[in-house]
C-alpha positions as CSV (number, residue, x, y, z in Angstrom):
1,M,-94.5,-5.0,12.1
2,I,-97.9,-4.2,13.7
3,I,-100.3,-1.9,11.9
4,Q,-103.4,-0.7,13.8
5,V,-106.4,1.3,12.9
6,L,-108.1,3.8,15.2
7,I,-111.7,2.7,15.7
8,P,-114.3,4.2,18.1
9,Y,-115.6,1.6,20.5
10,E,-119.2,1.9,19.2
11,M,-118.2,1.3,15.6
12,L,-116.1,-1.7,16.7
13,V,-119.1,-3.3,18.4
14,Q,-121.3,-2.7,15.3
15,R,-118.8,-4.0,12.8
16,L,-116.9,-6.6,14.9
17,D,-117.4,-9.5,12.4
18,E,-116.0,-7.3,9.6
19,V,-113.0,-6.2,11.7
20,I,-112.3,-9.9,12.5
21,T,-112.8,-11.0,8.8
22,K,-110.5,-8.3,7.5
23,T,-107.9,-8.9,10.4
24,L,-107.9,-5.2,11.4
25,H,-105.9,-4.6,14.6
26,P,-107.8,-1.8,16.3
27,E,-106.8,1.0,18.6
28,I,-110.1,1.3,20.4
29,H,-111.1,4.9,21.2
30,F,-113.3,5.6,24.2
31,S,-114.9,9.0,24.6
32,G,-116.2,10.3,27.9
33,A,-119.8,9.6,26.7
34,T,-118.8,6.1,25.8
35,L,-117.4,5.5,29.3
36,D,-120.6,6.6,30.8
37,C,-122.7,4.0,29.1
38,C,-120.5,1.1,28.0
39,D,-120.6,-2.2,29.9
40,A,-117.3,-3.8,31.1
41,G,-118.7,-7.3,30.4
42,E,-119.4,-6.3,26.8
43,V,-115.9,-4.8,26.5
44,R,-114.5,-8.1,27.7
45,R,-116.6,-10.2,25.3
46,V,-115.6,-7.9,22.3
47,T,-111.9,-8.0,23.1
48,E,-112.0,-11.8,23.8
49,A,-113.4,-12.2,20.3
50,L,-110.5,-10.2,18.9
51,R,-107.9,-12.2,20.8
52,S,-109.4,-15.6,19.9
53,N,-109.0,-14.6,16.3
54,G,-105.4,-13.6,16.7
55,I,-106.1,-9.9,16.6
56,T,-104.1,-7.5,18.8
57,Y,-105.4,-4.2,20.0
58,S,-104.7,-1.2,22.2
59,F,-106.9,1.5,23.8
60,H,-107.1,5.3,23.3
61,A,-108.4,7.3,26.3
62,P,-110.9,10.2,26.1
63,Y,-109.3,13.7,25.7
64,M,-112.0,16.3,25.2
65,D,-112.0,18.8,28.1
66,L,-109.4,16.7,30.1
67,T,-106.3,18.4,31.5
68,P,-103.9,15.9,33.2
69,G,-101.5,18.7,34.4
70,A,-104.2,21.1,35.5
71,V,-103.2,23.7,38.1
72,D,-106.7,23.5,39.5
73,N,-106.9,20.4,41.8
74,K,-110.6,19.7,41.1
75,I,-110.0,19.7,37.3
76,R,-107.1,17.4,37.6
77,K,-109.0,15.1,39.9
78,A,-111.9,14.8,37.3
79,T,-109.3,14.1,34.6
80,Q,-107.7,11.4,36.7
81,E,-111.0,9.7,37.4
82,R,-111.8,9.5,33.6
83,L,-108.4,8.1,32.9
84,E,-108.7,5.6,35.8
85,E,-112.0,4.4,34.3
86,T,-110.3,3.8,30.9
87,L,-107.3,2.1,32.5
88,H,-109.7,-0.2,34.4
89,L,-111.4,-1.2,31.1
90,A,-108.0,-1.7,29.5
91,A,-107.1,-4.1,32.3
92,V,-110.4,-5.9,31.9
93,A,-109.7,-6.2,28.2
94,E,-106.0,-7.1,28.6
95,A,-105.1,-4.3,26.2
96,R,-101.5,-3.9,25.1
97,A,-101.3,-0.1,25.6
98,L,-103.4,2.9,26.5
99,V,-102.7,6.1,24.6
100,C,-103.4,9.4,26.4
101,H,-103.0,13.1,25.6
102,P,-100.7,14.9,28.1
103,G,-102.8,18.1,27.9
104,Y,-99.9,20.6,27.7
105,D,-100.9,23.9,25.9
106,E,-98.2,26.5,25.5
107,W,-100.8,29.3,25.5
108,R,-102.2,28.3,28.9
109,H,-99.2,26.6,30.6
110,G,-96.2,28.3,29.0
111,D,-95.6,30.7,31.9
112,F,-96.5,28.0,34.4
113,K,-94.6,25.0,33.1
114,D,-93.3,24.1,36.5
115,L,-96.8,24.0,37.9
116,W,-98.0,21.9,35.0
117,L,-95.2,19.4,35.4
118,R,-95.9,19.2,39.2
119,G,-99.6,18.5,38.7
120,S,-98.8,16.1,35.9
121,V,-96.4,14.1,38.0
122,Q,-99.0,13.9,40.8
123,M,-101.7,12.7,38.4
124,W,-99.7,10.2,36.3
125,T,-97.7,8.5,39.1
126,P,-100.5,6.4,40.5
127,L,-101.9,5.7,37.0
128,V,-98.4,4.4,35.9
129,E,-98.1,2.3,39.0
130,E,-101.5,0.7,38.3
131,A,-100.5,0.2,34.6
132,E,-97.4,-1.6,35.8
133,K,-99.5,-4.0,37.9
134,Q,-101.7,-4.7,34.9
135,G,-98.9,-5.1,32.3
136,I,-100.2,-2.1,30.3
137,I,-98.1,0.6,28.7
138,L,-99.4,4.2,29.1
139,L,-98.4,6.3,26.1
140,L,-98.3,10.1,25.9
141,E,-99.2,11.4,22.5
142,N,-97.9,14.8,21.3
143,V,-100.8,17.2,20.5
144,F,-100.2,20.9,20.9
145,E,-96.5,20.6,22.0
146,P,-94.2,22.8,19.9
147,E,-91.2,20.8,21.0
148,P,-90.5,17.6,22.9
149,E,-89.2,19.1,26.1
150,T,-92.4,18.9,28.2
151,I,-93.1,15.3,27.3
152,Q,-89.5,14.4,27.9
153,M,-89.6,16.0,31.3
154,L,-92.7,14.2,32.3
155,L,-91.5,10.8,31.1
156,E,-88.2,11.3,33.0
157,A,-90.0,12.5,36.2
158,V,-92.3,9.4,36.2
159,D,-89.6,7.0,35.1
160,S,-91.1,3.6,34.2
161,P,-90.9,1.2,31.3
162,H,-94.7,1.3,31.4
163,F,-94.7,5.1,30.6
164,A,-93.7,5.8,27.0
165,F,-94.3,8.0,24.0
166,C,-96.6,7.9,20.9
167,F,-95.5,10.3,18.1
168,D,-98.4,11.8,16.1
169,T,-97.3,12.9,12.6
170,G,-100.4,15.1,12.0
171,H,-100.2,16.9,15.3
172,W,-96.5,17.6,14.8
173,H,-97.1,18.9,11.3
174,I,-99.5,21.6,12.7
175,F,-97.9,22.5,16.0
176,G,-94.3,21.3,16.0
177,R,-91.6,23.9,15.8
178,T,-88.6,21.7,16.1
179,E,-87.5,19.1,13.5
180,V,-88.8,15.6,13.6
181,D,-85.2,14.5,14.0
182,E,-84.9,16.3,17.4
183,W,-88.1,14.5,18.6
184,L,-86.7,11.1,17.7
185,Q,-83.3,11.9,19.2
186,R,-84.8,13.0,22.5
187,L,-87.8,10.6,22.7
188,G,-87.0,7.8,20.3
189,S,-85.9,5.4,23.0
190,K,-89.3,5.8,24.6
191,M,-91.3,5.8,21.4
192,T,-93.3,2.6,21.0
193,E,-96.1,3.8,18.8
194,V,-96.7,6.2,15.9
195,H,-100.0,7.7,14.8
196,L,-100.0,8.1,11.0
197,H,-102.1,10.8,9.3
198,D,-101.5,13.8,7.1
199,N,-102.6,17.4,6.7
200,H,-101.4,20.7,5.1
201,G,-99.9,22.1,8.2
202,E,-103.0,24.2,9.2
203,R,-105.9,21.9,10.3
204,D,-106.1,18.4,11.8
205,E,-107.5,16.9,8.5
206,H,-106.6,13.2,9.2
207,L,-105.7,12.5,5.5
208,P,-104.0,9.4,4.2
209,P,-100.2,9.7,4.2
210,G,-99.2,11.6,1.0
211,D,-102.4,13.6,0.6
212,G,-101.0,16.4,2.7
213,T,-97.5,17.9,3.0
214,F,-95.9,15.9,5.9
215,D,-92.6,14.3,4.7
216,F,-93.4,10.6,5.2
217,G,-90.5,9.5,3.1
218,G,-88.1,11.5,5.3
219,F,-89.8,10.3,8.4
220,F,-89.5,6.6,7.6
221,S,-85.8,7.2,6.6
222,L,-85.3,8.6,10.1
223,L,-87.0,5.6,11.7
224,R,-84.6,3.3,9.8
225,M,-81.6,5.4,10.7
226,Y,-82.4,5.3,14.4
227,Q,-83.5,1.6,14.1
228,L,-86.9,2.3,15.5
229,S,-89.7,-0.3,15.1
230,P,-92.9,1.2,16.6
231,V,-96.4,0.0,16.3
232,F,-98.1,2.1,13.5
233,T,-101.7,3.3,14.0
234,I,-103.5,4.7,11.0
235,E,-105.8,7.6,11.9
236,V,-107.7,8.6,8.8
237,R,-111.4,9.3,8.1
238,G,-113.4,7.0,5.8
239,E,-112.9,3.6,4.3
240,D,-111.4,4.8,1.0
241,A,-108.9,6.8,3.0
242,L,-108.0,3.7,5.1
243,R,-107.4,1.6,2.0
244,I,-105.1,4.3,0.5
245,A,-103.3,4.6,3.8
246,F,-102.6,0.9,4.0
247,E,-101.2,0.9,0.4
248,R,-99.0,3.9,1.0
249,L,-97.8,2.6,4.4
250,T,-96.6,-0.6,2.7
251,H,-94.7,1.5,0.2
252,Y,-93.0,3.6,2.8
253,V,-92.0,0.7,5.0
254,Q,-90.5,-1.2,2.0
255,A,-88.8,1.8,0.5
């Protein structure tokens, strides 16, 4: 079982020795601002230090303002350029996977789902082809999606073993309107990662599992029932919260 921790790239650089000493496996987040100033050589050196100490890692792409399925071609092109930059760094770093937000928003795209899907297929297809060449898995993470249909349609339209799904517990708890069981039934075969954090169903609080109202016991029971063994990435705020999350995750996995 692999357990990762979401860490911004800048923090990883500042605390690299500590990450290595504690054997933390990071999911390295790159914001747009980070992409504008980070050096590919530094990224290579940092990730080589992780690898040489037996630490695995993945990347998380920027998401603020990005719309991969934008109807406006110029907006979609700008989004594609950002994701291409991140994929290039992931290839330089030999990252296992790159997590991305699909950008579907029912309030904006609900009446234009076909246009959103068409634009998404156009944007993701060349990215997936490049990911295949680099041996990287691109993962779509649920955010505002009320049900799994749009992500399922996109994964089926761009059919590749290098295009898969990351289930986010906190996002589902706020925006999901269908049961977790349905998500796992429809997307479990493509689910290779899970983002673990909790909330009270209203705000994206990023609490340790058990501090909110998401049913983690039931969730892990479903994972066992469907025989799913994803990579787990903890997404909480603060070092105390991280320690608690590790302790509780161990409990849920062993239950």
